[in-house]
Short mmCIF file of the C-alpha atoms (twelve columns), coordinates in Angstrom:
data_MODEL
# 
_entry.id   MODEL 
# 
loop_
_atom_site.group_PDB 
_atom_site.id 
_atom_site.type_symbol 
_atom_site.label_atom_id 
_atom_site.label_alt_id 
_atom_site.label_comp_id 
_atom_site.label_asym_id 
_atom_site.label_seq_id 
_atom_site.Cartn_x 
_atom_site.Cartn_y 
_atom_site.Cartn_z 
_atom_site.pdbx_PDB_model_num 
ATOM 1   C CA . MET A 1   7.649   -2.199  -9.975  1 
ATOM 2   C CA . HIS A 2   11.030  -1.506  -8.540  1 
ATOM 3   C CA . ALA A 3   13.888  -0.327  -10.724 1 
ATOM 4   C CA . PRO A 4   16.375  -3.058  -11.639 1 
ATOM 5   C CA . ARG A 5   19.053  -3.510  -9.011  1 
ATOM 6   C CA . ARG A 6   22.503  -2.354  -10.054 1 
ATOM 7   C CA . ILE A 7   25.288  -4.898  -9.869  1 
ATOM 8   C CA . PRO A 8   29.025  -4.584  -10.528 1 
ATOM 9   C CA . ALA A 9   29.941  -4.891  -14.206 1 
ATOM 10  C CA . ALA A 10  32.467  -7.615  -13.361 1 
ATOM 11  C CA . ILE A 11  29.736  -10.065 -12.318 1 
ATOM 12  C CA . LYS A 12  26.867  -8.873  -14.522 1 
ATOM 13  C CA . GLU A 13  27.167  -11.622 -17.164 1 
ATOM 14  C CA . ARG A 14  27.478  -14.326 -14.494 1 
ATOM 15  C CA . ALA A 15  24.406  -12.974 -12.654 1 
ATOM 16  C CA . ILE A 16  22.346  -12.880 -15.865 1 
ATOM 17  C CA . ALA A 17  23.392  -16.451 -16.709 1 
ATOM 18  C CA . GLU A 18  22.433  -17.623 -13.197 1 
ATOM 19  C CA . LEU A 19  19.018  -15.921 -13.422 1 
ATOM 20  C CA . ARG A 20  18.346  -17.530 -16.815 1 
ATOM 21  C CA . ASN A 21  19.407  -20.929 -15.459 1 
ATOM 22  C CA . MET A 22  17.085  -20.570 -12.445 1 
ATOM 23  C CA . GLU A 23  14.212  -19.529 -14.725 1 
ATOM 24  C CA . GLU A 24  14.781  -22.463 -17.095 1 
ATOM 25  C CA . ASN A 25  14.775  -24.875 -14.133 1 
ATOM 26  C CA . GLY A 26  11.488  -23.463 -12.836 1 
ATOM 27  C CA . TYR A 27  12.859  -21.869 -9.652  1 
ATOM 28  C CA . ILE A 28  11.887  -18.310 -10.547 1 
ATOM 29  C CA . THR A 29  9.727   -16.493 -13.069 1 
ATOM 30  C CA . LYS A 30  9.996   -12.958 -14.331 1 
ATOM 31  C CA . VAL A 31  7.294   -10.524 -13.213 1 
ATOM 32  C CA . GLU A 32  6.050   -8.787  -16.343 1 
ATOM 33  C CA . LYS A 33  3.401   -6.378  -15.122 1 
ATOM 34  C CA . PRO A 34  3.405   -4.026  -12.146 1 
ATOM 35  C CA . THR A 35  0.913   -4.223  -9.324  1 
ATOM 36  C CA . GLU A 36  -1.919  -1.810  -9.997  1 
ATOM 37  C CA . TRP A 37  -3.086  0.146   -6.954  1 
ATOM 38  C CA . THR A 38  -4.088  3.491   -8.299  1 
ATOM 39  C CA . ILE A 39  -6.804  5.847   -7.185  1 
ATOM 40  C CA . GLU A 40  -8.088  5.958   -10.773 1 
ATOM 41  C CA . ASP A 41  -9.012  2.272   -10.473 1 
ATOM 42  C CA . ILE A 42  -11.022 2.915   -7.308  1 
ATOM 43  C CA . ILE A 43  -13.188 5.874   -8.335  1 
ATOM 44  C CA . PRO A 44  -15.346 3.861   -10.813 1 
ATOM 45  C CA . LEU A 45  -16.087 1.382   -8.000  1 
ATOM 46  C CA . ILE A 46  -17.824 4.055   -5.889  1 
ATOM 47  C CA . PRO A 47  -20.142 5.980   -8.232  1 
ATOM 48  C CA . ASP A 48  -22.689 8.382   -6.731  1 
ATOM 49  C CA . ALA A 49  -21.120 8.087   -3.266  1 
ATOM 50  C CA . LYS A 50  -21.914 10.870  -0.799  1 
ATOM 51  C CA . VAL A 51  -20.708 9.487   2.557   1 
ATOM 52  C CA . PHE A 52  -17.180 8.160   3.130   1 
ATOM 53  C CA . SER A 53  -15.006 6.530   5.751   1 
ATOM 54  C CA . VAL A 54  -11.323 5.645   5.721   1 
ATOM 55  C CA . LEU A 55  -10.103 2.922   8.061   1 
ATOM 56  C CA . ASP A 56  -6.409  2.384   8.735   1 
ATOM 57  C CA . ALA A 57  -5.007  -1.020  9.683   1 
ATOM 58  C CA . LYS A 58  -2.675  -0.769  12.667  1 
ATOM 59  C CA . SER A 59  0.879   -1.914  11.806  1 
ATOM 60  C CA . GLY A 60  -0.542  -3.564  8.700   1 
ATOM 61  C CA . PHE A 61  2.249   -5.874  7.550   1 
ATOM 62  C CA . LEU A 62  3.131   -6.922  11.099  1 
ATOM 63  C CA . GLN A 63  -0.370  -8.352  11.577  1 
ATOM 64  C CA . ILE A 64  0.367   -11.078 9.011   1 
ATOM 65  C CA . LYS A 65  1.930   -14.210 10.543  1 
ATOM 66  C CA . LEU A 66  4.513   -15.986 8.401   1 
ATOM 67  C CA . GLU A 67  4.445   -19.729 7.916   1 
ATOM 68  C CA . LYS A 68  7.327   -21.388 9.756   1 
ATOM 69  C CA . LEU A 69  9.273   -22.297 6.597   1 
ATOM 70  C CA . SER A 70  8.801   -18.795 5.179   1 
ATOM 71  C CA . SER A 71  10.029  -17.214 8.393   1 
ATOM 72  C CA . TYR A 72  13.389  -18.992 8.046   1 
ATOM 73  C CA . LEU A 73  13.902  -17.162 4.748   1 
ATOM 74  C CA . THR A 74  13.838  -13.857 6.656   1 
ATOM 75  C CA . THR A 75  16.719  -14.742 9.009   1 
ATOM 76  C CA . PHE A 76  19.149  -11.897 9.611   1 
ATOM 77  C CA . ASN A 77  22.360  -11.417 11.605  1 
ATOM 78  C CA . THR A 78  22.919  -8.862  14.349  1 
ATOM 79  C CA . PRO A 79  25.839  -8.210  16.721  1 
ATOM 80  C CA . ILE A 80  23.926  -10.136 19.410  1 
ATOM 81  C CA . GLY A 81  22.849  -13.151 17.361  1 
ATOM 82  C CA . ARG A 82  20.620  -14.347 14.529  1 
ATOM 83  C CA . TYR A 83  16.909  -13.570 14.362  1 
ATOM 84  C CA . ARG A 84  14.072  -14.397 12.013  1 
ATOM 85  C CA . TRP A 85  10.819  -12.589 11.414  1 
ATOM 86  C CA . LEU A 86  7.643   -14.311 12.639  1 
ATOM 87  C CA . ARG A 87  5.457   -11.690 10.991  1 
ATOM 88  C CA . LEU A 88  5.587   -10.082 7.546   1 
ATOM 89  C CA . PRO A 89  8.487   -7.579  7.575   1 
ATOM 90  C CA . PHE A 90  8.735   -4.332  5.612   1 
ATOM 91  C CA . GLU A 91  12.318  -5.023  4.561   1 
ATOM 92  C CA . ILE A 92  11.637  -7.562  1.813   1 
ATOM 93  C CA . LYS A 93  10.137  -6.779  -1.603  1 
ATOM 94  C CA . SER A 94  6.900   -8.786  -1.592  1 
ATOM 95  C CA . PRO A 95  4.915   -7.555  1.475   1 
ATOM 96  C CA . PRO A 96  2.845   -4.956  -0.403  1 
ATOM 97  C CA . GLU A 97  1.585   -7.565  -2.884  1 
ATOM 98  C CA . ILE A 98  0.955   -10.142 -0.148  1 
ATOM 99  C CA . TYR A 99  -0.861  -7.663  2.074   1 
ATOM 100 C CA . GLN A 100 -2.925  -6.309  -0.830  1 
ATOM 101 C CA . ARG A 101 -4.008  -9.838  -1.787  1 
ATOM 102 C CA . ILE A 102 -5.126  -10.521 1.803   1 
ATOM 103 C CA . MET A 103 -7.064  -7.232  1.956   1 
ATOM 104 C CA . ASP A 104 -8.708  -7.967  -1.420  1 
ATOM 105 C CA . GLN A 105 -9.768  -11.408 -0.170  1 
ATOM 106 C CA . MET A 106 -11.156 -9.908  3.044   1 
ATOM 107 C CA . LEU A 107 -13.207 -7.286  1.170   1 
ATOM 108 C CA . GLU A 108 -14.276 -9.554  -1.711  1 
ATOM 109 C CA . GLY A 109 -17.973 -9.181  -2.489  1 
ATOM 110 C CA . SER A 110 -18.315 -6.051  -0.385  1 
ATOM 111 C CA . SER A 111 -19.446 -3.370  -2.831  1 
ATOM 112 C CA . GLY A 112 -18.666 0.120   -1.621  1 
ATOM 113 C CA . ALA A 113 -15.476 -0.980  0.158   1 
ATOM 114 C CA . THR A 114 -11.994 -1.263  -1.270  1 
ATOM 115 C CA . ALA A 115 -8.429  -0.988  -0.032  1 
ATOM 116 C CA . ILE A 116 -5.017  0.097   -1.152  1 
ATOM 117 C CA . ILE A 117 -2.579  -1.695  1.147   1 
ATOM 118 C CA . ASP A 118 -3.669  -0.831  4.717   1 
ATOM 119 C CA . ASP A 119 -6.101  2.006   3.929   1 
ATOM 120 C CA . ILE A 120 -9.713  0.859   3.550   1 
ATOM 121 C CA . LEU A 121 -12.127 3.193   1.762   1 
ATOM 122 C CA . ILE A 122 -15.856 2.835   2.439   1 
ATOM 123 C CA . ALA A 123 -18.355 4.759   0.319   1 
ATOM 124 C CA . GLY A 124 -22.140 4.884   0.325   1 
ATOM 125 C CA . ARG A 125 -24.814 6.802   -1.581  1 
ATOM 126 C CA . ASN A 126 -26.456 7.746   1.712   1 
ATOM 127 C CA . MET A 127 -25.856 7.362   5.451   1 
ATOM 128 C CA . GLU A 128 -27.814 4.092   5.722   1 
ATOM 129 C CA . GLU A 129 -25.959 2.394   2.871   1 
ATOM 130 C CA . HIS A 130 -22.631 3.675   4.184   1 
ATOM 131 C CA . ASP A 131 -23.321 2.426   7.712   1 
ATOM 132 C CA . GLU A 132 -24.324 -1.020  6.431   1 
ATOM 133 C CA . ILE A 133 -21.076 -1.307  4.438   1 
ATOM 134 C CA . LEU A 134 -19.062 -0.004  7.413   1 
ATOM 135 C CA . LYS A 135 -20.658 -2.587  9.715   1 
ATOM 136 C CA . GLN A 136 -19.903 -5.365  7.216   1 
ATOM 137 C CA . VAL A 137 -16.252 -4.268  6.851   1 
ATOM 138 C CA . VAL A 138 -15.722 -4.005  10.620  1 
ATOM 139 C CA . GLU A 139 -17.220 -7.494  11.070  1 
ATOM 140 C CA . ARG A 140 -14.914 -8.887  8.385   1 
ATOM 141 C CA . ALA A 141 -11.904 -7.112  9.919   1 
ATOM 142 C CA . THR A 142 -12.801 -8.602  13.299  1 
ATOM 143 C CA . SER A 143 -13.194 -12.114 11.868  1 
ATOM 144 C CA . HIS A 144 -9.776  -11.759 10.162  1 
ATOM 145 C CA . ASN A 145 -8.182  -10.422 13.391  1 
ATOM 146 C CA . LEU A 146 -7.338  -7.162  11.625  1 
ATOM 147 C CA . ARG A 147 -6.721  -4.428  14.185  1 
ATOM 148 C CA . LEU A 148 -7.564  -0.860  13.217  1 
ATOM 149 C CA . ASN A 149 -5.742  2.313   14.191  1 
ATOM 150 C CA . PHE A 150 -8.664  4.416   15.419  1 
ATOM 151 C CA . ASP A 151 -6.501  7.561   15.611  1 
ATOM 152 C CA . LYS A 152 -6.176  7.414   11.816  1 
ATOM 153 C CA . CYS A 153 -9.763  6.404   11.005  1 
ATOM 154 C CA . PHE A 154 -12.227 8.938   9.590   1 
ATOM 155 C CA . VAL A 155 -15.876 7.903   9.736   1 
ATOM 156 C CA . ARG A 156 -19.069 9.276   8.119   1 
ATOM 157 C CA . LYS A 157 -17.476 12.190  6.246   1 
ATOM 158 C CA . THR A 158 -18.602 14.012  3.096   1 
ATOM 159 C CA . ARG A 159 -14.965 14.305  1.999   1 
ATOM 160 C CA . VAL A 160 -11.925 12.233  2.922   1 
ATOM 161 C CA . ALA A 161 -8.225  12.320  2.146   1 
ATOM 162 C CA . TYR A 162 -7.214  9.057   0.490   1 
ATOM 163 C CA . MET A 163 -3.973  8.147   -1.257  1 
ATOM 164 C CA . GLY A 164 -2.900  11.738  -1.922  1 
ATOM 165 C CA . HIS A 165 -6.326  12.882  -3.095  1 
ATOM 166 C CA . VAL A 166 -9.530  14.184  -1.569  1 
ATOM 167 C CA . ILE A 167 -12.624 12.157  -2.444  1 
ATOM 168 C CA . THR A 168 -15.932 14.045  -2.329  1 
ATOM 169 C CA . ASP A 169 -19.445 13.592  -3.682  1 
ATOM 170 C CA . LYS A 170 -18.318 15.848  -6.555  1 
ATOM 171 C CA . GLY A 171 -15.425 13.569  -7.468  1 
ATOM 172 C CA . LEU A 172 -11.682 13.489  -7.024  1 
ATOM 173 C CA . LEU A 173 -9.599  16.510  -5.988  1 
ATOM 174 C CA . PRO A 174 -5.882  16.867  -5.279  1 
ATOM 175 C CA . ASP A 175 -5.047  16.859  -1.556  1 
ATOM 176 C CA . PRO A 176 -4.125  20.467  -0.600  1 
ATOM 177 C CA . ALA A 177 -1.638  19.208  1.991   1 
ATOM 178 C CA . LYS A 178 0.246   17.301  -0.716  1 
ATOM 179 C CA . ILE A 179 0.214   20.273  -3.087  1 
ATOM 180 C CA . GLN A 180 1.404   22.677  -0.390  1 
ATOM 181 C CA . GLY A 181 4.258   20.368  0.605   1 
ATOM 182 C CA . ARG A 182 5.298   19.918  -3.018  1 
ATOM 183 C CA . SER A 183 5.075   23.671  -3.689  1 
ATOM 184 C CA . ARG A 184 7.317   24.421  -0.711  1 
ATOM 185 C CA . LYS A 185 9.832   21.832  -1.863  1 
ATOM 186 C CA . CYS A 186 9.871   23.272  -5.402  1 
ATOM 187 C CA . LEU A 187 10.178  26.845  -4.084  1 
ATOM 188 C CA . SER A 188 13.033  25.847  -1.785  1 
ATOM 189 C CA . LYS A 189 14.876  24.165  -4.670  1 
ATOM 190 C CA . PHE A 190 14.275  27.213  -6.896  1 
ATOM 191 C CA . ILE A 191 15.695  29.555  -4.226  1 
ATOM 192 C CA . GLN A 192 18.735  27.318  -3.713  1 
ATOM 193 C CA . THR A 193 19.368  27.291  -7.465  1 
ATOM 194 C CA . LYS A 194 19.139  31.087  -7.704  1 
ATOM 195 C CA . GLN A 195 21.401  31.559  -4.660  1 
ATOM 196 C CA . GLY A 196 23.943  29.235  -6.216  1 
ATOM 197 C CA . ARG A 197 24.009  31.316  -9.408  1 
ATOM 198 C CA . CYS A 198 24.368  34.583  -7.493  1 
ATOM 199 C CA . SER A 199 27.255  33.514  -5.283  1 
# 
């Protein structure tokens, strides 16, 4: 969930009253629980897997067409006129939930395949099982007009990077690229701190 948006103290009480009024009239409802898309939820779904693929949806959100009435809600002003989105934009808050729901519906009933947003993980206990699941997922993607970014797809691997981790037949490992980047960032901050104290 996103952190609460900060508003000026002068209008805080008025904003809270307006939100309560809208909720009482049934226009809005408070979201109580965050969306759960964690790698820890996925690992139990792929036990004993030995062969993996990761498929990446090309320009994921932009593949989703908005209904006409919904598109008017995305109207924005520019120096050269007003425009509205015809496809799901990144700039509003709900696209991740909408896109995830669509991906879940597309993959429903397909054991060995799951997705977090636009990254589809396919896992099989052997090459034959994996290839059958892969074929099924590609057929479903085709029937849903989901285009894949083949430059970012990894097929028939014994280990794959997925959501900041490396998934192998031995289990879940941290992604070395993520650790190295974080270590460099921490080292850089440490050096800056020490230089600041010395000068």
